[in-house]
C-alpha positions as CSV (number, residue, x, y, z in Angstrom):
1,X,0.0,0.0,0.0
2,X,1.2,3.5,-0.7
3,X,1.1,6.0,2.2
4,X,-2.2,7.6,1.0
5,X,-3.9,4.2,1.1
6,X,-2.4,3.5,4.6
7,X,-3.9,6.9,5.8
8,X,-7.3,6.0,4.3
9,X,-7.1,2.5,5.8
10,X,-6.4,3.9,9.3
11,X,-9.2,6.5,9.0
12,X,-11.5,3.6,8.3
13,X,-10.2,1.5,11.2
14,X,-10.2,4.3,13.8
15,X,-13.7,5.4,12.8
16,X,-15.2,1.9,13.0
17,X,-13.4,0.1,15.8
18,X,-15.5,0.7,18.9
19,X,-14.1,1.2,22.4
20,X,-12.5,-2.1,23.7
21,X,-12.2,-3.4,20.1
22,X,-9.0,-4.8,18.9
23,X,-6.8,-4.2,15.8
24,X,-3.9,-6.5,14.9
25,X,-1.3,-4.9,12.7
26,X,1.3,-7.3,11.2
27,X,3.7,-5.5,8.9
28,X,7.3,-5.1,8.0
29,X,9.3,-2.6,10.0
30,X,10.2,-0.9,6.7
31,X,9.4,-1.3,3.1
32,X,9.7,0.8,0.0
33,X,6.6,0.7,-2.2
34,X,5.5,3.1,-4.9
35,X,8.7,5.0,-4.4
36,X,7.7,5.8,-0.8
37,X,9.3,4.7,2.4
38,X,6.7,2.9,4.4
39,X,7.3,2.2,8.1
40,X,5.0,0.6,10.7
41,X,6.3,3.2,13.2
42,X,4.8,6.0,11.0
43,X,1.4,4.6,10.6
44,X,-1.2,7.2,11.6
45,X,-2.5,5.8,14.8
46,X,-4.4,8.3,17.0
47,X,-3.8,8.4,20.8
48,X,-6.8,6.2,21.6
49,X,-5.0,2.9,21.6
50,X,-3.5,0.7,24.2
51,X,-0.8,-1.8,23.4
52,X,-1.6,-5.4,24.2
53,X,1.3,-7.1,22.3
54,X,4.3,-5.6,20.5
55,X,7.0,-7.9,19.3
56,X,9.0,-9.3,16.4
57,X,7.3,-12.0,14.4
58,X,8.5,-15.6,15.1
59,X,11.4,-16.4,12.8
60,X,10.8,-13.3,10.7
61,X,12.7,-10.5,12.4
62,X,11.8,-8.0,9.6
63,X,8.1,-8.2,10.6
64,X,6.4,-6.7,13.7
65,X,3.2,-7.8,15.4
66,X,1.3,-5.0,17.0
67,X,-2.0,-5.9,18.8
68,X,-3.8,-2.9,20.1
69,X,-7.1,-2.2,21.9
70,X,-9.2,0.9,21.3
71,X,-9.7,3.0,24.5
72,X,-11.7,6.0,25.4
73,X,-8.9,8.0,27.0
74,X,-5.8,9.5,25.4
75,X,-2.8,7.1,25.9
76,X,0.6,8.9,25.4
77,X,2.4,5.6,26.1
78,X,1.2,4.3,22.8
79,X,3.2,6.8,20.8
80,X,6.3,6.1,23.0
81,X,6.1,2.5,21.7
82,X,5.9,3.8,18.1
83,X,9.1,5.8,18.8
84,X,10.8,2.6,19.9
85,X,9.6,1.0,16.7
86,X,11.1,3.9,14.7
87,X,14.5,3.1,16.2
88,X,14.1,-0.6,15.5
89,X,13.0,0.1,12.0
90,X,16.3,1.8,11.2
91,X,17.9,-1.7,11.3
92,X,15.6,-2.9,8.5
93,X,16.1,-0.1,5.9
94,X,17.6,-1.5,2.8
95,X,20.0,0.7,0.9
96,X,19.4,1.5,-2.8
97,X,22.5,-0.4,-3.7
98,X,21.4,-3.5,-1.9
99,X,18.0,-3.4,-3.5
100,X,19.6,-3.0,-6.9
101,X,22.0,-5.9,-6.3
102,X,19.1,-8.1,-5.1
103,X,17.0,-7.2,-8.2
104,X,20.0,-8.0,-10.5
105,X,20.6,-11.4,-8.8
106,X,16.9,-12.2,-9.0
107,X,16.8,-11.3,-12.8
108,X,19.9,-13.5,-13.4
109,X,18.3,-16.3,-11.4
110,X,15.3,-16.2,-13.6
111,X,17.4,-16.6,-16.7
112,X,19.2,-19.7,-15.5
113,X,17.4,-22.9,-16.5
114,X,16.2,-25.0,-13.5
115,X,18.3,-28.0,-14.3
116,X,21.4,-25.9,-14.0
117,X,20.2,-24.4,-10.7
118,X,19.6,-28.0,-9.5
119,X,23.1,-29.0,-10.5
120,X,24.6,-26.0,-8.7
121,X,22.5,-26.8,-5.6
122,X,23.7,-30.5,-5.6
123,X,27.3,-29.3,-5.9
124,X,26.9,-26.9,-3.0
125,X,25.1,-29.3,-0.7
126,X,27.0,-32.5,-1.4
127,X,29.4,-33.4,1.4
128,X,33.0,-34.0,0.4
129,X,34.5,-37.2,1.9
130,X,37.3,-36.6,4.3
């Protein structure tokens, strides 16, 4: 989703989730889509949320689970957690050069026939006798 869509999505959520309702947000710490930097820490939550669970996803340290509960009172602690997420997100920002290298390798991989890939895999995974 681009940032405009995220904003619309959050407007819909915050308008329709009633007090004591829950919202589970499972997203990457950082991703670049539509030439925009998208960070879970920048999602436009208002101050009427309480954190129930905030942690890295199991075996996917680039994804964060944020379970929140809608509350009637303003909760400044919620934005403190978003600030913590902002710091953590910095570890997941991919440089342009890394993205370019990844895309080049992906393109090359798609050009190599599968039987050659299988041969390379067998060579790399076969144990050499001692």
